[in-house]
C-alpha positions in Angstrom: 25.8 17.2 -6.2 25.8 19.1 -3.3 28.0 21.3 -1.5 28.1 19.4 1.4 28.4 16.1 -0.4 31.5 18.2 -2.4 33.0 19.1 0.8 33.2 15.5 2.2 34.5 13.9 -0.9 37.1 16.7 -0.8 37.7 16.3 3.2 38.3 12.6 2.7 40.4 12.9 -0.5 42.8 15.9 1.3 43.0 13.8 4.4 43.8 10.3 2.2 46.4 12.9 0.5 48.1 14.4 3.6 48.2 10.9 5.6 49.7 9.4 2.3 52.2 12.5 1.6 53.5 12.1 5.6 53.7 8.4 5.3 55.6 8.5 2.0 57.4 11.2 3.1 58.3 10.2 6.8 59.6 6.7 4.5 61.7 8.6 1.6 63.2 10.2 4.9 64.4 7.0 6.7 65.0 5.4 3.4 67.7 8.2 2.6 69.8 7.6 5.2 69.8 4.0 5.3 70.7 4.0 1.6 74.0 6.1 2.6 74.5 3.7 5.7 73.6 0.4 3.9 75.7 1.0 0.8 78.4 3.6 -0.5 77.9 7.3 -1.6 78.1 6.4 -5.1 75.8 3.6 -5.3 73.3 5.0 -2.9 74.0 8.3 -5.3 72.5 5.7 -8.3 69.7 4.7 -6.4 68.7 8.2 -6.5 69.6 8.9 -9.5 67.2 6.0 -10.8 64.6 7.7 -8.7 65.1 11.3 -10.2 63.5 9.6 -13.3 60.6 8.3 -12.4 59.2 12.0 -13.1 60.3 11.8 -16.8 58.8 8.2 -17.2 55.7 9.0 -16.4 56.2 11.7 -18.9 54.9 8.3 -21.0 51.4 9.0 -19.5 51.7 11.8 -22.4 49.3 14.1 -20.7 46.3 11.5 -20.1 45.7 12.0 -16.7 43.7 15.7 -16.4 42.0 14.7 -20.0 40.6 11.5 -18.9 39.6 13.2 -15.7 38.2 15.6 -17.2 36.6 13.6 -19.5 35.2 11.3 -16.6 33.7 14.4 -14.8 31.7 15.8 -17.8 30.6 12.2 -18.8 29.2 12.3 -15.3 27.7 15.9 -15.2 25.8 15.9 -18.2 24.9 12.4 -18.7 22.9 9.8 -17.7 24.4 5.8 -16.9 21.9 5.0 -20.0 23.3 7.7 -22.2 27.0 6.3 -21.4 29.4 7.0 -24.8 30.2 3.1 -25.2 33.4 4.2 -27.2 35.2 5.7 -24.0 36.4 2.7 -22.3 37.9 1.3 -25.3 39.4 4.8 -26.5 40.9 4.9 -22.8 42.5 1.5 -22.7 43.6 1.5 -26.1 45.4 5.0 -25.3 46.7 4.3 -22.3 48.4 1.1 -23.8 49.9 3.1 -26.3 51.2 5.7 -23.2 52.7 1.8 -21.7 54.6 1.3 -25.0 56.1 4.8 -24.9 56.9 4.0 -21.3 58.8 1.3 -22.4 60.9 3.3 -25.2 61.7 6.0 -23.0 63.3 3.3 -20.2 64.8 1.9 -23.1 66.5 5.6 -24.3 67.5 6.6 -20.8 69.2 3.1 -20.7 71.4 3.0 -23.8 72.3 6.5 -23.9 72.7 7.9 -20.3 72.8 5.1 -17.5 74.6 2.5 -19.5 77.8 5.0 -19.1 77.0 6.4 -15.8 77.1 2.1 -14.3 80.6 1.1 -16.8 82.1 4.9 -15.4 81.5 2.9 -11.4 82.4 -0.6 -12.6 78.9 -1.3 -11.8 76.7 -2.3 -15.1 75.3 -6.1 -14.3 73.6 -5.2 -10.7 72.7 -1.7 -11.5 71.1 -2.8 -15.5 69.5 -5.6 -13.2 68.1 -3.3 -11.0 66.8 -0.9 -13.8 65.0 -3.8 -16.1 62.8 -4.0 -12.5 61.9 -0.9 -12.3 61.0 -0.3 -16.1 58.6 -3.6 -15.5 57.2 -1.6 -12.7 57.0 1.7 -14.1 55.2 0.1 -17.0 52.4 -1.9 -15.0 51.8 2.0 -13.2 51.0 3.7 -16.0 48.6 1.4 -17.6 46.8 0.7 -14.3 46.7 4.3 -13.4 44.2 4.6 -15.6 41.4 3.6 -13.2 42.3 6.3 -10.9 41.9 8.9 -13.5 38.9 8.0 -14.5 37.4 7.1 -10.8 38.5 10.9 -9.6 36.4 12.3 -12.6 33.7 11.2 -10.6 34.4 12.8 -7.9 35.6 9.6 -6.3 39.1 11.6 -5.2 41.9 10.4 -3.1 41.0 6.7 -3.7 44.8 6.8 -5.3 46.6 8.8 -2.2 44.4 5.8 0.4 46.2 3.2 -1.5 49.6 5.0 -1.6 49.6 4.5 2.0 50.2 1.0 1.9 52.2 0.9 -1.1 54.8 3.7 1.2 55.0 1.0 3.8 55.6 -2.0 1.5 58.7 -0.3 -0.2 59.9 1.1 3.1 59.8 -2.4 4.8 60.8 -4.1 1.6 64.2 -1.9 0.9 65.6 -2.0 4.9 64.6 -5.7 4.8 67.0 -6.1 1.4 69.6 -3.4 2.6 69.7 -5.4 5.6 70.1 -8.8 4.5 72.6 -7.4 2.0 70.6 -9.2 -0.8 72.7 -6.8 -3.7 71.4 -3.3 -4.8 69.4 -5.6 -7.5 66.5 -6.4 -4.6 66.0 -2.5 -4.7 64.2 -2.6 -8.0 62.8 -6.2 -7.4 61.0 -4.0 -4.1 59.5 -2.1 -6.6 58.1 -4.0 -8.6 56.3 -6.0 -5.6 54.7 -2.7 -5.1 54.0 -1.8 -8.5 52.2 -4.9 -9.2 50.1 -4.8 -5.8 49.3 -1.0 -6.6 47.6 -2.2 -10.3 45.7 -5.1 -8.5 44.3 -2.1 -6.4 43.6 0.0 -9.2 41.3 -2.0 -10.9 39.5 -3.5 -7.5 38.6 -0.3 -6.9 37.5 1.1 -9.7 35.3 -1.7 -10.0 33.8 -0.9 -6.7 33.3 2.9 -7.5 32.4 2.5 -10.8 28.3 3.1 -10.9 28.1 2.5 -14.5 29.2 5.9 -15.9 32.1 3.5 -17.9 30.7 0.4 -19.4 34.0 -1.8 -19.4 32.6 -4.2 -21.8 33.1 -2.1 -24.9 36.0 -2.8 -26.9 35.5 -0.6 -30.1 36.5 3.0 -30.9 38.6 4.5 -33.6 41.5 5.8 -34.4 40.3 9.0 -34.9 38.8 8.6 -30.9 42.5 7.7 -29.9 44.4 10.5 -31.7 41.9 13.2 -30.7 42.3 11.9 -27.2 46.7 12.2 -27.2 45.6 15.6 -29.4 44.4 17.2 -26.1 46.8 15.1 -24.1 49.9 16.2 -25.7 49.4 19.7 -25.1 49.7 18.9 -21.1 52.7 16.1 -21.9 54.4 19.8 -23.4 53.6 21.2 -19.8 54.6 17.7 -17.8 58.2 17.4 -19.9 58.5 21.3 -19.1 57.8 20.5 -15.3 60.5 17.9 -15.3 63.0 19.8 -17.1 62.5 22.6 -13.7 62.3 20.6 -11.3 64.3 17.5 -12.0 66.9 18.3 -14.3 69.5 19.6 -11.9 70.5 15.7 -10.5 71.6 15.5 -13.9 73.1 18.7 -14.0 74.7 18.5 -10.7 75.9 14.5 -12.1 77.6 16.2 -15.0 79.3 19.1 -12.9 79.9 18.2 -9.6 79.8 14.4 -9.2 77.5 11.4 -7.8 78.8 11.9 -4.2 76.7 15.4 -3.3 73.6 14.2 -5.0 72.6 12.1 -1.6 72.7 15.5 0.2 71.0 17.8 -2.2 68.2 15.1 -3.3 67.6 15.3 0.8 66.9 19.3 0.3 65.0 18.1 -3.2 63.3 15.4 -0.8 61.8 18.2 1.5 61.1 20.8 -1.2 58.9 17.8 -3.2 56.7 16.7 0.0 56.0 20.8 0.3 55.0 20.9 -3.2 53.3 17.4 -3.0 51.0 18.9 0.4 50.8 22.5 -1.1 49.1 20.8 -4.2 47.2 18.2 -2.5 44.2 21.0 -2.5 44.6 21.6 -6.3 44.0 18.0 -7.0 41.5 17.3 -4.9 39.6 19.8 -6.6 40.2 19.6 -10.2 37.2 17.6 -11.0 35.0 19.4 -9.3 35.8 23.0 -10.9 35.7 20.6 -14.3 31.8 19.3 -13.3 31.0 22.9 -12.5 32.1 24.2 -15.6 30.5 21.7 -17.3 27.4 22.8 -15.3 27.6 26.1 -16.1 27.7 27.0 -12.2 30.4 29.7 -13.0 30.2 31.1 -9.6 30.7 28.0 -8.2 33.3 26.9 -9.8 35.4 30.7 -9.1 34.8 29.9 -5.4 36.2 26.6 -6.0 39.4 28.0 -7.6 39.7 30.9 -4.9 39.8 28.5 -2.3 42.1 26.3 -4.6 44.8 29.2 -4.4 44.1 30.9 -1.2 45.2 27.6 0.6 47.6 26.1 -1.3 49.6 29.1 -1.4 49.4 29.4 2.6 50.6 25.8 3.0 53.5 26.3 0.6 54.5 29.9 2.5 54.6 28.2 6.5 55.8 25.4 5.4 58.7 26.7 3.5 59.6 29.1 6.3 59.1 26.4 9.2 61.5 24.0 7.5 63.9 26.8 6.2 63.9 27.6 10.0 64.4 24.4 11.5 66.7 23.0 8.6 70.2 23.6 10.5 69.0 21.6 13.3 67.1 18.7 11.8 69.3 18.2 8.8 72.7 17.0 10.8 70.2 14.7 13.2 69.0 13.6 9.9 71.9 12.6 7.5 74.8 13.3 9.7 77.2 16.1 10.2 77.9 18.3 6.9 74.8 17.2 5.5 73.5 20.8 4.9 74.5 22.1 2.3 73.2 25.5 3.8 71.1 28.2 3.6 71.9 29.7 0.3 71.2 26.5 -1.1 68.0 25.5 0.2 66.5 29.4 0.1 66.1 29.6 -3.6 64.9 25.9 -4.0 61.7 26.9 -1.3 61.0 30.2 -2.7 60.8 28.5 -6.2 58.2 26.4 -4.7 56.4 28.8 -3.1 56.6 30.4 -6.7 55.6 27.1 -8.5 53.1 26.4 -6.6 50.9 30.0 -6.7 51.4 29.4 -10.6 50.5 25.5 -10.5 46.8 26.2 -8.7 46.0 28.8 -11.0 47.0 27.2 -14.3 45.2 23.8 -12.9 41.9 25.9 -12.2 42.3 27.1 -15.9 43.1 23.8 -17.3 40.4 22.0 -15.7 37.9 24.2 -17.9 39.7 23.6 -21.1 40.1 27.7 -21.7 44.4 27.4 -21.7 47.2 24.9 -21.1 49.6 27.9 -20.9 52.2 26.0 -23.1 54.2 28.8 -24.1 55.1 30.0 -20.7 56.0 26.9 -19.6 58.1 26.4 -22.6 59.7 29.3 -22.1 60.5 28.3 -18.8 61.7 25.1 -20.1 64.1 26.7 -22.3 65.7 29.0 -19.8 65.9 26.7 -16.8 68.7 23.8 -18.6 71.1 26.4 -19.8 71.0 28.9 -17.3 71.7 25.7 -14.4 74.3 24.6 -16.8 75.7 28.1 -17.0 75.3 28.9 -12.9 76.7 25.4 -12.9 80.1 26.0 -14.4 80.1 29.4 -13.1 79.2 29.5 -9.1 78.6 25.4 -8.2 75.4 24.2 -6.7 74.1 27.8 -5.6 74.2 28.9 -9.6 72.4 25.8 -10.6 69.2 26.6 -7.8 69.4 30.5 -8.1 69.3 29.9 -12.3 66.3 27.6 -11.3 64.6 30.5 -9.5 64.9 33.1 -12.1 63.7 31.2 -15.1 60.2 30.4 -13.6 59.7 34.4 -12.7 58.6 35.6 -15.8 56.4 33.0 -16.8 55.0 32.4 -13.5 54.0 36.2 -13.5 52.4 35.4 -17.0 50.2 32.6 -15.9 49.0 34.2 -13.0 48.2 37.4 -15.0 46.0 35.4 -17.5 44.3 33.5 -15.2 43.3 36.2 -13.2 41.8 38.6 -16.3 40.2 35.4 -17.5 38.4 34.2 -14.1 37.2 38.4 -14.2 35.8 37.8 -17.6 33.9 35.0 -17.1 32.6 36.2 -14.1 31.6 39.4 -16.0 29.7 37.3 -18.7 27.7 34.8 -16.5 26.6 38.0 -14.1 25.4 39.8 -17.2 
């Protein structure tokens, strides 16, 4: 694949991704004050509490996404369409079927051991339970059908999932407004999310059928337990990374709910929404370049791969730093206009959150570049980060409140992030030296 074609595909993916993030971000910014307007702070907090589980539930993918993308990229780079391993489709299909069952288990455990008691405290069991059930079905559909986009990404056709997500975000926004305005009840928020999940699933399959050029023979239904287990043995390492990412980026909601209360969650969620957008925009380059780094490495084009890695790190870090500075300066003005007077929790809360974003984007760009080659998955530093984050956050929350929680997140990330960056630089230098020799 020529440099021009790669650049065009990355550009399309980047534009689609940025547009998707922009639409999704704007939709999120509109929905949050809408929830506060039409619902009480506690009930709005319950919905945001539900949505905060999204990252945890996506762990049901069991780390399959980067593994399937890398296998698909290698398949395209090293085989003609006539030499395809016919069992790949069946292996992928069975793997995602198992992942869907895992999602059912996760949703059930979350409800039985956590959500039920939160709903009971708020005397909101009936509507809350129905809403969670609809959300759970939507999560199942998205996890099962997203395999089509993971395969497409491996082909180098990046950004199509982001393109579809633009319409999904608009459907959710319009749907949320209608059900809240017409007072359909809390459960209807879950119904809207389920509808958008059905639409997402339909377009995922349609897009795959259009872009699959014979790389994957979908008529094949035969695989072996060994092949499926081999897929999960590799993806399991990525799953550990995803679990640690969830703890690092999402556990605050649960610590805050326990130590401070639901009423502060809508305003903390506002800050979290902004930092999530910065992470998404900054990480878009990493996402788009991942399959191409894999392809270059499979083709033994080390210099080409190193150029992509450098571009990935520089652009990601630059975007994260610039956006963080801009929103930090503007936050005292924009948050009161957005969520009302007293909604901005302060620079002592927002500042550490933004520093963590910059640090996380930098080491994520390095880590994913290395993961794309299969050289390392950085499980140990990720586990250390997760093990430090939760206890430090609880201690910080007890001693210093909300500020203690976010500062603890930052402290827990410093050492693991340093290790990831140093290891990656040493590996890339050794790779270049061996290649030039």
